SEVODO-515199 format. One record per residue (C-alpha): residue number from 1; residue in three letters; z negated, x, y. Coordinates in Angstrom, 2 decimals. Each point is the difference from the previous one (the first is absolute). Layout:
<nodes>
NODE pos code      up    east   north
NODE NUM  ala       Z       X       Y
...
</nodes>
This chain:
<nodes>
NODE pos code      up    east   north
NODE   1  met    9.59    7.29   52.29
NODE   2  thr    3.46    1.23    0.46
NODE   3  asp    2.06    1.14   -2.83
NODE   4  thr   -0.32    3.69   -1.31
NODE   5  val    3.29    2.10   -0.89
NODE   6  ile    0.29    2.68   -2.43
NODE   7  pro    1.41    2.88    1.87
NODE   8  thr    2.88    2.00   -2.28
NODE   9  pro   -0.80    3.89   -0.71
NODE  10  asp    1.10    1.03    3.29
NODE  11  ser   -1.80   -1.94    2.50
NODE  12  pro   -2.20    2.00    2.11
NODE  13  pro   -3.82   -0.73   -0.86
NODE  14  asp   -2.22   -1.84    2.71
NODE  15  gln   -1.80    2.99    1.51
NODE  16  gly   -3.09   -1.93    0.73
NODE  17  arg   -0.83   -0.79   -3.76
NODE  18  pro   -2.39    2.45   -2.21
NODE  19  thr    1.79    1.98   -2.85
NODE  20  arg   -0.91    1.38   -2.88
NODE  21  ser    0.70    3.26   -1.69
NODE  22  tyr   -0.45    0.50   -3.63
NODE  23  ala   -1.54    2.75   -1.63
NODE  24  lys    2.90    2.45   -1.37
NODE  25  leu   -0.37   -0.68   -3.48
NODE  26  ala   -0.19   -3.95    0.50
NODE  27  ala    2.92    0.22    2.22
NODE  28  asp    2.30    1.73   -3.01
NODE  29  glu    1.26   -2.92   -2.21
NODE  30  ser    1.41    2.41   -2.03
NODE  31  arg   -3.69    0.34   -1.37
NODE  32  glu   -1.37   -3.24    1.52
NODE  33  asp    2.54   -2.22   -2.19
NODE  34  phe   -1.02   -2.64    2.49
NODE  35  ser   -3.33   -0.15   -1.76
NODE  36  leu   -1.74   -3.11    2.46
NODE  37  arg    3.61   -1.82    0.83
NODE  38  tyr    3.28   -1.21   -1.10
NODE  39  ala    2.40    2.09   -1.44
NODE  40  pro    2.96   -0.05    1.73
NODE  41  his    3.60   -0.32   -1.48
NODE  42  ser    0.75    3.14    1.34
NODE  43  phe   -2.70    1.99   -1.90
NODE  44  arg    0.98   -1.95   -3.10
NODE  45  arg    2.57    2.75   -1.06
NODE  46  trp    0.13   -0.31   -3.77
NODE  47  ser    1.63   -2.21   -2.75
NODE  48  pro   -1.64   -2.83   -1.97
NODE  49  ser    0.13    2.57   -2.96
NODE  50  met   -1.76    3.06    2.02
NODE  51  val   -2.77   -2.24    1.21
NODE  52  ala   -0.45   -1.56   -3.23
NODE  53  gly    0.09    3.26   -1.99
NODE  54  thr   -2.80    1.68    2.71
NODE  55  ala   -2.34   -2.89   -0.98
NODE  56  leu    0.21    0.02   -3.42
NODE  57  gly   -0.42    3.67   -0.09
NODE  58  gly   -3.45   -0.72    1.21
NODE  59  ile   -0.94   -1.76   -3.08
NODE  60  ala    0.10    3.03   -1.84
NODE  61  tyr   -3.56    0.17   -0.17
NODE  62  leu   -2.38    0.39   -3.50
NODE  63  ala   -2.47   -2.16    1.42
NODE  64  asp    1.84   -2.76   -2.11
NODE  65  phe   -0.68    2.24   -3.14
NODE  66  ala   -3.66    0.33    0.82
NODE  67  ile   -0.12   -3.73    0.66
NODE  68  gly    2.02   -0.95   -3.05
NODE  69  ala   -2.37    1.97   -2.53
NODE  70  ser   -3.27   -1.23    1.95
NODE  71  ile    0.85   -3.53   -0.73
NODE  72  val    1.22    0.19   -3.36
NODE  73  phe   -3.09    2.38   -0.95
NODE  74  thr   -2.70   -2.15    1.41
NODE  75  tyr    1.83   -3.75   -0.86
NODE  76  gly    2.13    1.02   -3.33
NODE  77  phe    3.53   -0.35   -0.14
NODE  78  thr    0.59   -3.61   -0.13
NODE  79  ser   -1.89   -1.01    3.29
NODE  80  gly    1.25    2.97    1.58
NODE  81  phe    3.58   -0.61   -0.61
NODE  82  ala   -0.55   -3.54    1.20
NODE  83  ser   -1.88    1.29    3.19
NODE  84  ile    2.60    2.80    0.99
NODE  85  leu    2.77   -2.76   -0.23
NODE  86  thr   -2.03   -2.75    1.35
NODE  87  ala   -0.63    1.97    3.19
NODE  88  ala    3.33    1.54    0.03
NODE  89  ala    1.41   -3.64    0.76
NODE  90  ile   -2.29   -0.79    2.55
NODE  91  ile    1.01    3.19    1.98
NODE  92  phe    3.60   -0.79   -0.30
NODE  93  ile   -0.08   -3.50    0.79
NODE  94  thr   -2.34    0.80    3.16
NODE  95  gly    2.32    3.03    0.95
NODE  96  ile    3.40   -2.07    0.36
NODE  97  pro   -0.89   -1.55    3.06
NODE  98  ile   -1.42    3.34    1.78
NODE  99  ala    2.22    2.13   -1.03
NODE 100  arg    3.01   -2.17    1.61
NODE 101  ala   -2.10   -0.53    3.00
NODE 102  cys   -0.48    3.34    0.72
NODE 103  ala    3.59    0.97   -0.88
NODE 104  lys    1.53   -2.62    2.27
NODE 105  tyr   -2.26    0.58    2.94
NODE 106  gly   -0.48    3.55    0.13
NODE 107  leu   -3.60    0.16   -0.09
NODE 108  asp   -3.14    1.17   -2.03
NODE 109  met   -2.31   -1.49   -2.20
NODE 110  asp   -2.54    0.11    3.03
NODE 111  leu    2.40   -1.67    2.19
NODE 112  ile    1.11   -2.46   -2.49
NODE 113  thr   -3.81   -0.93   -0.45
NODE 114  arg   -0.37   -0.87    3.37
NODE 115  gly    2.74   -2.55    0.78
NODE 116  ala   -0.78   -1.45   -3.70
NODE 117  gly   -3.32   -1.79    0.74
NODE 118  phe   -2.39    2.55    0.89
NODE 119  gly    0.51    0.66    3.96
NODE 120  tyr   -0.37    3.35    2.28
NODE 121  phe   -3.31    1.06   -1.23
NODE 122  gly   -0.40   -2.00   -3.05
NODE 123  ser    2.24    2.71   -1.61
NODE 124  thr   -1.96    2.98    1.04
NODE 125  leu   -1.97   -0.96   -2.94
NODE 126  thr    2.95    0.02   -2.37
NODE 127  ser    0.86    3.18    1.64
NODE 128  leu   -3.46    1.53   -1.51
NODE 129  ile    0.89   -1.78   -3.32
NODE 130  tyr    3.09    1.76   -0.19
NODE 131  ala   -0.93    3.10    1.30
NODE 132  ser   -2.92   -0.05   -2.67
NODE 133  phe    2.88   -0.59   -2.64
NODE 134  thr    1.83    3.28    0.88
NODE 135  phe   -2.85    2.31   -0.14
NODE 136  ile   -1.55   -1.45   -3.14
NODE 137  phe    2.69    0.55   -1.62
NODE 138  phe    1.09    3.20    1.72
NODE 139  ala   -3.25    1.28   -1.68
NODE 140  leu    0.53   -1.57   -3.05
NODE 141  glu    3.48    1.72   -0.35
NODE 142  gly   -1.44    2.92    1.36
NODE 143  ser   -2.33   -0.06   -2.38
NODE 144  ile    2.53    0.08   -2.89
NODE 145  met    1.73    2.65    1.71
NODE 146  ala   -2.76    2.47    0.13
NODE 147  gln   -0.85   -0.34   -3.53
NODE 148  ala    4.00    0.98   -0.79
NODE 149  met   -0.78    3.39    1.87
NODE 150  his   -3.55    0.22   -1.60
NODE 151  gln    2.08   -0.06   -3.53
NODE 152  ala    2.94    1.73    0.75
NODE 153  ile   -1.41    3.14    2.30
NODE 154  gly   -4.01   -0.37   -0.37
NODE 155  leu   -0.27   -0.90    3.71
NODE 156  pro   -3.30   -1.45    0.71
NODE 157  val   -0.26   -3.58    0.19
NODE 158  gln   -1.32   -0.34    3.59
NODE 159  val    2.35    2.64    1.18
NODE 160  gly    2.85   -1.94   -1.53
NODE 161  tyr   -1.08   -3.18    2.10
NODE 162  leu    0.45    1.77    3.17
NODE 163  val    3.16    1.51   -0.92
NODE 164  thr    1.52   -3.34   -0.73
NODE 165  thr   -1.17   -0.75    3.08
NODE 166  leu    1.47    2.62    2.01
NODE 167  ile    3.55   -0.35   -1.76
NODE 168  val    1.39   -2.77    1.15
NODE 169  ile   -0.88    0.22    3.81
NODE 170  pro    3.18    1.85    1.25
NODE 171  ile    2.12   -2.48   -1.88
NODE 172  val   -2.11   -3.05    1.24
NODE 173  phe   -0.03    1.49    3.66
NODE 174  arg    3.83    0.10    0.24
NODE 175  gly    0.32   -3.95   -0.64
NODE 176  met    2.73   -2.30   -1.88
NODE 177  gly    3.10    2.50    0.25
NODE 178  ala   -2.42    2.69   -2.20
NODE 179  leu   -1.26   -2.74   -2.24
NODE 180  ala    3.50   -0.84   -0.96
NODE 181  lys    1.08    3.46   -1.02
NODE 182  val   -3.30    0.57   -1.75
NODE 183  gln    0.44   -3.00   -2.31
NODE 184  ala    3.75    0.48   -0.33
NODE 185  trp   -0.07    3.72   -1.07
NODE 186  thr   -3.46   -0.45   -2.58
NODE 187  gln    1.33   -3.23   -1.59
NODE 188  pro    1.93    1.64   -2.72
NODE 189  ile   -3.21    2.15   -1.13
NODE 190  trp   -2.05   -2.90    0.19
NODE 191  leu    2.54   -2.31   -2.33
NODE 192  ile    0.39    3.21   -2.36
NODE 193  gly   -3.68   -0.35   -0.35
NODE 194  leu   -0.78   -3.19   -0.60
NODE 195  val    2.36   -0.91   -2.36
NODE 196  leu   -0.08    3.21   -2.10
NODE 197  pro   -3.53   -0.88   -1.53
NODE 198  phe    0.55   -3.00   -1.13
NODE 199  ile    3.35    1.25   -2.27
NODE 200  val   -1.67    2.49   -1.39
NODE 201  leu   -2.56   -2.40   -0.93
NODE 202  ala    2.95   -2.39   -1.59
NODE 203  phe    0.91    2.99   -2.32
NODE 204  his   -3.31    1.39   -1.19
NODE 205  ala   -2.73   -2.92   -0.06
NODE 206  pro    2.79   -2.85   -0.15
NODE 207  gly   -3.18   -2.22   -1.53
NODE 208  ser   -2.23    0.32    2.98
NODE 209  trp    1.24   -2.80    1.79
NODE 210  gly   -0.93   -2.06   -2.57
NODE 211  ala   -3.34    1.06   -0.33
NODE 212  phe   -0.66   -0.09    3.50
NODE 213  ser    0.92   -3.50    0.03
NODE 214  ser   -2.86   -0.77   -2.14
NODE 215  phe   -2.35    2.17    2.08
NODE 216  gly   -3.40   -1.12    0.71
NODE 217  gly   -1.00    2.14    2.99
NODE 218  thr   -2.73    2.41    0.00
NODE 219  glu   -2.90   -2.34    1.20
NODE 220  gly   -0.06   -2.36   -3.16
NODE 221  ala    2.38   -2.59    2.00
NODE 222  gly    1.96   -0.38   -3.48
NODE 223  ser    3.62   -0.89   -0.37
NODE 224  gly   -0.08   -3.50    0.64
NODE 225  phe    0.52   -2.18    3.08
NODE 226  asp   -3.04   -0.23    2.54
NODE 227  trp    0.07   -2.04    2.93
NODE 228  ile   -2.75    1.92    1.81
NODE 229  gly    1.67    3.79   -0.66
NODE 230  phe    3.59   -1.99    0.92
NODE 231  gly   -1.74   -0.84    3.00
NODE 232  leu   -1.86    2.92    1.11
NODE 233  gly    3.38    2.23   -0.93
NODE 234  thr    1.56   -1.85    1.98
NODE 235  gly   -1.83    0.57    2.81
NODE 236  val   -0.10    3.39   -0.31
NODE 237  ala    3.68    0.03   -0.15
NODE 238  leu    0.82   -2.18    3.38
NODE 239  ser   -1.77    3.16    1.70
NODE 240  leu    3.48    0.91    0.64
NODE 241  ile    1.17   -3.05    1.82
NODE 242  ala   -0.61    1.63    3.28
NODE 243  gln    2.95    2.58   -1.25
NODE 244  ile    2.42   -2.53    1.67
NODE 245  gly   -1.29    1.28    3.21
NODE 246  glu    1.32    3.38   -0.93
NODE 247  gln    3.17   -1.41   -0.85
NODE 248  ala    0.24   -1.50    3.23
NODE 249  asp   -0.23    2.64    2.11
NODE 250  tyr    3.28    1.22   -1.77
NODE 251  leu    1.67   -3.07    0.07
NODE 252  arg   -0.63   -0.62    4.07
NODE 253  phe    2.62    2.53    0.00
NODE 254  met    2.69   -2.06   -2.13
NODE 255  pro    3.37   -0.22    2.32
NODE 256  ala    0.97   -3.61    1.11
NODE 257  lys    1.27   -2.62   -2.72
NODE 258  thr    3.55   -0.86    0.41
NODE 259  glu    2.71   -1.54   -1.96
NODE 260  glu    1.32    3.44   -1.11
NODE 261  asn   -3.64    1.28   -1.32
NODE 262  lys   -1.67   -3.24   -0.86
NODE 263  arg    0.22    0.53   -3.61
NODE 264  arg   -1.08    3.75   -0.28
NODE 265  trp   -2.60   -1.09    2.80
NODE 266  asn   -1.43   -2.76   -1.89
NODE 267  val   -0.02    2.19   -3.33
NODE 268  ala   -1.69    2.62    1.96
NODE 269  val   -2.91   -1.97    1.56
NODE 270  leu   -0.27   -1.51   -3.34
NODE 271  ala   -0.52    3.44   -1.62
NODE 272  ala   -1.33    1.98    2.49
NODE 273  gly   -2.71   -3.06    1.15
NODE 274  pro   -1.69   -2.04   -3.01
NODE 275  gly    2.29    1.97   -2.53
NODE 276  trp   -2.28    2.69    0.03
NODE 277  val   -2.57   -1.92   -1.90
NODE 278  ile    2.51   -0.12   -3.33
NODE 279  ile   -0.19    3.98    0.11
NODE 280  gly   -3.07    0.18    0.30
NODE 281  ala   -1.47   -2.44   -2.96
NODE 282  ala    2.50    1.89   -1.80
NODE 283  lys   -2.00    3.00    0.87
NODE 284  gln   -3.70   -1.49   -0.94
NODE 285  leu    1.48   -0.85   -3.22
NODE 286  gly    1.48    3.32   -0.58
NODE 287  gly   -3.08    1.73    1.27
NODE 288  ala   -2.34   -1.64   -2.19
NODE 289  phe    2.40    0.77   -3.24
NODE 290  leu   -0.36    3.61    0.93
NODE 291  ala   -4.08   -0.04    0.26
NODE 292  phe    0.21   -1.93   -3.18
NODE 293  val    2.31    2.91   -1.86
NODE 294  ala   -1.88    2.69    1.59
NODE 295  leu   -3.84   -1.79   -0.41
NODE 296  glu   -1.07    1.66   -3.37
NODE 297  ala    1.53    3.68    0.92
NODE 298  val   -1.46   -0.12    3.62
NODE 299  gly   -2.81   -2.58    0.02
NODE 300  lys   -0.52   -2.76    2.13
NODE 301  thr   -0.86    1.80    3.29
NODE 302  his    3.10    1.86    0.18
NODE 303  ala    1.94   -2.58   -1.32
NODE 304  leu   -0.41   -2.17    3.20
NODE 305  glu    1.25    3.17    1.82
NODE 306  pro    4.01   -0.29    0.14
NODE 307  ile    0.47    3.78   -0.72
NODE 308  ala   -1.87    0.57   -3.24
NODE 309  pro    2.17   -3.16   -1.99
NODE 310  gln    3.31    1.81    1.75
NODE 311  ile   -0.35    3.23   -1.57
NODE 312  glu   -1.34   -1.30   -3.15
NODE 313  ala    3.26   -2.16   -0.23
NODE 314  leu    2.16    2.83    0.86
NODE 315  lys   -1.24    2.78   -2.25
NODE 316  pro    2.01   -1.17   -3.12
NODE 317  trp    3.14    1.07    2.10
NODE 318  leu   -1.28    2.87    2.52
NODE 319  gly   -2.84    1.30   -1.81
NODE 320  ser   -1.55    2.54    2.47
NODE 321  phe    2.27   -1.33    2.97
NODE 322  ala   -1.63   -3.60   -0.33
NODE 323  leu   -2.67    0.81    2.25
NODE 324  pro    2.28    1.42    3.11
NODE 325  ala    2.34   -2.52   -0.11
NODE 326  ala   -2.46   -2.64   -0.08
NODE 327  ala   -1.96    1.75    2.95
NODE 328  ile    3.31    0.02    1.83
NODE 329  phe    0.81   -3.74   -0.70
NODE 330  val   -3.66   -0.97    1.43
NODE 331  ile    0.18    1.90    2.69
NODE 332  val    3.46   -1.15    0.59
NODE 333  ser   -1.22   -3.56    0.00
NODE 334  gln   -3.01    0.51    1.89
NODE 335  ile    2.08    1.57    3.13
NODE 336  lys    2.13   -2.70   -0.08
NODE 337  ile   -2.58   -2.80    0.14
NODE 338  asn   -2.45    1.70    2.51
NODE 339  val    2.18    0.57    2.77
NODE 340  thr    0.99   -3.76   -0.30
NODE 341  asn   -3.98   -0.53    0.17
NODE 342  ala   -0.45    2.51    2.72
NODE 343  tyr    2.64   -1.50    2.03
NODE 344  ser   -0.61   -3.73   -0.39
NODE 345  gly   -3.93    0.89    0.70
NODE 346  ser    1.11    1.46    3.29
NODE 347  leu    1.44   -3.21    0.67
NODE 348  ser   -2.58   -2.12   -0.60
NODE 349  trp   -2.12    2.30    1.81
NODE 350  ser    1.85   -0.09    3.28
NODE 351  asn    0.18   -3.83   -0.02
NODE 352  phe   -3.72   -0.18   -0.24
NODE 353  phe   -1.02    2.94    2.37
NODE 354  ser    2.76   -1.46    3.02
NODE 355  arg   -1.91   -3.62   -0.67
NODE 356  ile   -2.94    1.00    0.32
NODE 357  thr    0.05    3.12    2.62
NODE 358  his    3.30   -0.71    1.87
NODE 359  lys    1.32    3.54   -0.46
NODE 360  his    2.45    1.30   -2.35
NODE 361  pro   -0.03    3.92   -0.29
NODE 362  gly    2.96   -0.11   -2.95
NODE 363  arg    0.19   -1.29   -3.27
NODE 364  val   -0.55    3.63   -1.37
NODE 365  trp   -3.49    0.69    1.27
NODE 366  tyr   -1.10   -3.04   -2.44
NODE 367  ile    1.38    1.99   -2.76
NODE 368  phe   -2.84    2.15    0.02
NODE 369  leu   -2.58   -2.87    0.31
NODE 370  asn    1.27   -1.42   -3.43
NODE 371  leu    0.53    3.25   -1.87
NODE 372  ala   -3.83    0.81    1.04
NODE 373  ile   -0.82   -3.36   -1.63
NODE 374  ala    1.51    0.61   -2.83
NODE 375  leu   -1.20    3.47   -0.66
NODE 376  thr   -3.76   -1.26    0.29
NODE 377  leu    0.63   -2.69   -2.59
NODE 378  met    1.74    2.69   -2.24
NODE 379  glu   -2.86    2.23    0.31
NODE 380  met   -2.41   -3.24   -1.02
NODE 381  asn    1.78   -0.27   -3.39
NODE 382  met    1.17   -3.41    0.86
NODE 383  phe    2.54    0.16   -3.14
NODE 384  ala   -3.16   -0.37   -2.03
NODE 385  ala   -0.79   -3.85    1.32
NODE 386  leu    3.78   -1.02    0.16
NODE 387  asn    0.01   -3.31   -1.97
NODE 388  lys   -3.29   -1.31    2.35
NODE 389  leu    1.58    1.55    3.35
NODE 390  leu    3.60   -1.49   -0.84
NODE 391  gly   -1.59   -3.50   -1.32
NODE 392  phe   -2.00   -0.41    3.56
NODE 393  tyr    3.01    1.31    2.17
NODE 394  ser    2.03   -2.39   -1.64
NODE 395  asn   -1.91   -3.22    1.40
NODE 396  val    0.76    1.18    3.58
NODE 397  gly    3.76    0.95   -0.47
NODE 398  ile    1.08   -2.62   -2.00
NODE 399  ala   -1.55   -2.94    2.95
NODE 400  trp    1.76    1.81    2.46
NODE 401  ile    3.28    0.46   -1.72
NODE 402  thr   -0.03   -3.42   -1.28
NODE 403  ala   -1.02   -1.87    3.23
NODE 404  val    3.14    2.01    1.95
NODE 405  ala    2.30   -0.86   -3.04
NODE 406  ala   -1.05   -3.85    0.30
NODE 407  asp    0.59   -0.17    3.65
NODE 408  leu    3.55    2.03   -0.16
NODE 409  val    0.51   -2.63   -3.06
NODE 410  ile   -1.46   -3.24    0.79
NODE 411  asn   -1.13   -0.28    3.79
NODE 412  lys    3.45    1.20    1.61
NODE 413  arg    1.98   -1.92   -2.53
NODE 414  ile   -1.80   -3.41    0.85
NODE 415  gly   -0.58    0.49    3.84
NODE 416  leu   -3.38    0.84   -0.15
NODE 417  ser    0.95    3.90    1.90
NODE 418  pro    2.27    1.33    2.02
NODE 419  pro    3.62    0.64   -2.06
NODE 420  tyr   -0.31    3.26    0.85
NODE 421  ile   -2.26    3.14   -0.03
NODE 422  glu   -1.91    0.36    3.38
NODE 423  phe   -1.58    3.06    0.17
NODE 424  lys   -0.62    1.14    3.95
NODE 425  arg   -3.15   -0.30    1.57
NODE 426  ala    1.10   -2.06    2.87
NODE 427  tyr    0.80   -2.92   -1.86
NODE 428  leu   -2.83    0.44   -2.79
NODE 429  tyr   -3.53   -2.00   -0.24
NODE 430  ala   -2.43    2.86   -0.62
NODE 431  val   -0.75   -1.80   -3.61
NODE 432  asn    1.27   -2.60   -1.42
NODE 433  pro   -1.87   -1.79   -2.45
NODE 434  ala    2.81   -1.02   -2.45
NODE 435  gly    0.53    3.47   -1.52
NODE 436  phe   -3.08    1.85    1.01
NODE 437  gly   -2.28   -2.81   -1.14
NODE 438  ala    1.63   -0.59   -3.03
NODE 439  met   -0.05    3.71   -0.98
NODE 440  val   -4.18    0.39    0.93
NODE 441  ile   -0.80   -3.28   -1.58
NODE 442  ala    1.90    0.87   -3.38
NODE 443  ser   -0.77    3.51   -0.08
NODE 444  thr   -3.85   -1.15    0.68
NODE 445  val   -0.45   -2.27   -2.58
NODE 446  ser    2.12    2.15   -2.98
NODE 447  ile   -2.45    3.16    0.66
NODE 448  leu   -3.00   -2.32   -0.50
NODE 449  ala    1.70   -0.96   -2.63
NODE 450  phe    0.85    3.73   -1.17
NODE 451  phe   -3.88    0.93    0.44
NODE 452  gly   -1.06   -2.89   -2.53
NODE 453  leu   -1.28   -2.62    2.47
NODE 454  phe    2.08   -2.96   -1.90
NODE 455  gly    0.00    0.92   -3.59
NODE 456  arg    1.63    2.35   -2.63
NODE 457  tyr    3.55   -1.81    0.51
NODE 458  ala    0.08   -0.20    3.48
NODE 459  glu   -0.88    3.97    0.30
NODE 460  ala    3.22    0.89   -2.30
NODE 461  phe    1.78   -2.42    2.06
NODE 462  ser   -0.68    0.82    3.29
NODE 463  thr    2.95    1.36    0.76
NODE 464  phe    2.23   -3.62   -1.20
NODE 465  ile   -2.99   -1.49    2.46
NODE 466  ala    1.24    2.09    2.81
NODE 467  ala    3.57   -0.63   -0.32
NODE 468  gly   -0.70   -3.70   -0.63
NODE 469  leu   -2.27   -0.51    3.11
NODE 470  ala    2.32    2.15    2.40
NODE 471  leu    3.40   -1.91   -1.42
NODE 472  ile   -1.67   -3.33    0.76
NODE 473  leu   -2.06    0.55    3.12
NODE 474  cys    2.70    1.56    2.25
NODE 475  pro    2.25   -3.00   -0.04
NODE 476  leu   -3.05   -2.77    0.26
NODE 477  ile   -1.44    2.37    3.16
NODE 478  ala    3.42   -0.12    1.47
NODE 479  trp    0.47   -3.60   -0.32
NODE 480  leu   -3.74   -0.91    1.30
NODE 481  thr    0.85    2.33    3.08
NODE 482  lys    3.15   -1.44    0.36
NODE 483  gly    1.53    3.41    0.02
NODE 484  lys   -1.53    0.41    3.34
NODE 485  tyr   -1.20    3.92   -0.48
NODE 486  tyr    3.16    1.18   -1.08
NODE 487  leu    1.47    0.65    3.87
NODE 488  ala   -2.21    0.18    3.08
NODE 489  arg    3.01   -0.91    2.31
NODE 490  pro    4.19   -0.62   -0.74
NODE 491  asn    1.51    3.48   -0.53
NODE 492  pro    3.74   -0.37    1.45
NODE 493  val    0.69    3.66   -1.84
NODE 494  asn   -0.44   -1.16   -3.67
NODE 495  gly    1.11    3.08   -2.01
NODE 496  pro    2.97    0.92   -2.41
NODE 497  asp    1.66   -3.70   -0.04
NODE 498  val   -0.12   -0.80    3.73
NODE 499  asp    3.33   -1.73    0.77
NODE 500  val    1.15    2.65    2.75
NODE 501  pro    3.08    2.13    0.27
NODE 502  asp   -1.52    3.38   -0.95
NODE 503  ile   -3.68   -0.12   -1.23
NODE 504  thr    0.33    4.28   -0.62
NODE 505  ala    0.98    0.13    3.58
NODE 506  thr   -3.15    2.18    1.33
NODE 507  his   -2.01   -0.99    3.30
NODE 508  leu   -2.49    2.09    1.55
NODE 509  cys   -3.66   -0.14   -0.14
NODE 510  ala   -1.34   -0.70    3.70
NODE 511  val   -3.28    2.31   -1.22
NODE 512  cys    1.57    2.84   -1.98
NODE 513  glu    3.51   -0.34    1.57
NODE 514  thr    1.22    0.57   -3.72
NODE 515  ala    2.82   -2.09   -1.17
NODE 516  tyr   -0.75   -2.11   -2.96
NODE 517  glu    2.54   -2.90   -1.88
NODE 518  leu   -0.93   -3.36    1.02
NODE 519  pro   -2.42   -0.97   -3.20
NODE 520  asp   -2.30    3.01    1.27
NODE 521  ile   -0.25   -1.82    3.44
NODE 522  ala   -2.35   -2.51    1.25
NODE 523  asp   -0.26   -1.64    3.66
NODE 524  cys   -2.90    1.32    1.93
NODE 525  pro   -1.13   -2.11    3.08
NODE 526  val   -2.36    2.73    1.10
NODE 527  gln    2.76    2.61    0.45
NODE 528  ser    2.26   -3.01    0.63
NODE 529  gly    2.78    1.41   -2.00
NODE 530  pro    0.52    0.97   -3.84
NODE 531  ile   -2.50    2.03   -1.85
NODE 532  cys    0.81    1.74   -3.83
NODE 533  ser   -2.71   -0.95   -2.68
NODE 534  leu   -1.79    3.08    0.05
NODE 535  cys   -1.11    0.25    3.90
NODE 536  cys   -0.62   -3.84   -0.50
NODE 537  ser   -2.25    1.08   -2.45
NODE 538  leu   -1.85    2.89    1.58
NODE 539  asp   -0.68   -1.43    3.17
NODE 540  ser   -3.65   -0.74    0.28
NODE 541  thr   -0.26   -1.03    3.45
NODE 542  cys    2.53   -3.26    0.33
NODE 543  gly   -2.91   -2.43   -1.39
NODE 544  asp    3.17   -1.52   -2.06
NODE 545  ala    0.69   -1.78    3.34
NODE 546  cys    3.65   -0.77   -1.70
NODE 547  gln   -2.03   -2.63   -2.08
NODE 548  lys   -1.77   -1.64    2.67
NODE 549  val    3.14   -0.58    2.18
NODE 550  thr   -0.35   -3.84    0.78
NODE 551  gly    3.32   -2.47    0.06
NODE 552  ala    3.38    1.76   -1.41
NODE 553  ala    0.03    3.23   -1.50
NODE 554  pro    1.86    3.10    1.63
NODE 555  val    3.40    0.06   -1.59
NODE 556  leu    2.26    3.14   -1.17
NODE 557  met    3.01   -2.34   -0.93
NODE 558  pro    0.14   -3.51   -1.55
NODE 559  leu   -2.20   -1.09   -2.68
NODE 560  pro    2.09    0.86   -3.53
NODE 561  thr    0.98   -1.60   -3.00
NODE 562  val   -1.73    1.77   -2.95
NODE 563  arg    0.78   -0.24   -3.80
NODE 564  pro   -3.14   -0.12   -2.48
NODE 565  val   -0.72    3.05   -1.56
</nodes>
């Protein structure tokens, strides 16, 4: 086969080739935000601090308050405290390589997963896992917001669920630009509302912290350390591990790292990536403390709802204004996080359906699917089964995230997988057993343990089983298969680190006749030319012919030298 030459943006298209015209919404990148493809440098117009600020704005959620309170109420302060800190440490460590890879390569969590040991269709399952994370937590946050509106203005909770769902649509519809503005404008209100209750309690109930540290919970757990309670509590807190995916949805817009900005870039990526969990753990402990202080006044059920402890804490200073002040804080917090949940959910559903149906009507249509599922969960009162639901979910989430982190940290460093992230269908096997197999085995064993099949201690530590198995199995399977299933064929266009004069130069896709930067381009023997990653994904007739080519692969340019992630 002859070498293929990438045309320039001005080259005339081959009139004999079939072309594709995307739906209006899918073609509008101001709303689409490159949802299924590499985020080009031309679109990454925000500074590192702006991207980090937007990403951290999404962690305003109050589910941390409810989760922390639920853990401490159930397992006591000592076990609960240890659980929250242990989960935070695990989330932070696994989040570092993922955050750096997403920021460096301009890819979201799904595209990173494809190239980090899961394969093209193998990551379809993780898209569902991630989508479930977004709608579970949208429902949880929406329930908290509906509770606040019920207390503040008497709005029926069921109606509140609908309002919380509809209110985010106009913001999420407009994409990253609108999200960045909302996060920036609401940040001062959120910060004031976050710290004010603790300042009030420091003056009016200074002895509360001492009493809280000896709190034995409401279920008879006692104030001492208990291994079972520690394991179960850690499992609940680890349900938040997939939050790194939502951080990655922002981190992919990080500008290129240069000598001039590398310090700010590194700090921003660390803060906006795994750094969210430091604030998150503090919020869990703070939420548990506020619930403990309010317990006698409002009772256990309402103490677990963040609005009631907020009101009780503010009353000494604000009196009758405590209710509206607390309601404003809760509503602002929930809007900040639920626009992120809805946005990330639309990305994950887009990735899932594009591979299953070979169609892409546009990211924005999947907003409605994600919100419909979340609304259904709210109406089913999922808030009442918080611990059990999150404990189960964390087994799958941690198996996925740990397998990806293991590939980035271990496999790529010792040469078991390519040193770069390959996300394009044209070069990937459908399933890579290294990451996908590790996740399936680890999550299956841990779920069986979670349901008590292996005894009480295995049930309590099921998430540790999931993490340990995924960490061991990912490199082990890659070693046993000799890394065979990472690349279906050699790739002459290896992403952002290609050794060419300018990877930001655009090249025409032979199918949609649109110019994209080099990392988004693959060579296609069916089209006898370059094809963009999305057109490649949506092609339902090629039969993956490019992976059946014998002999030398089609060449767009010399195979580049790449650096490890």
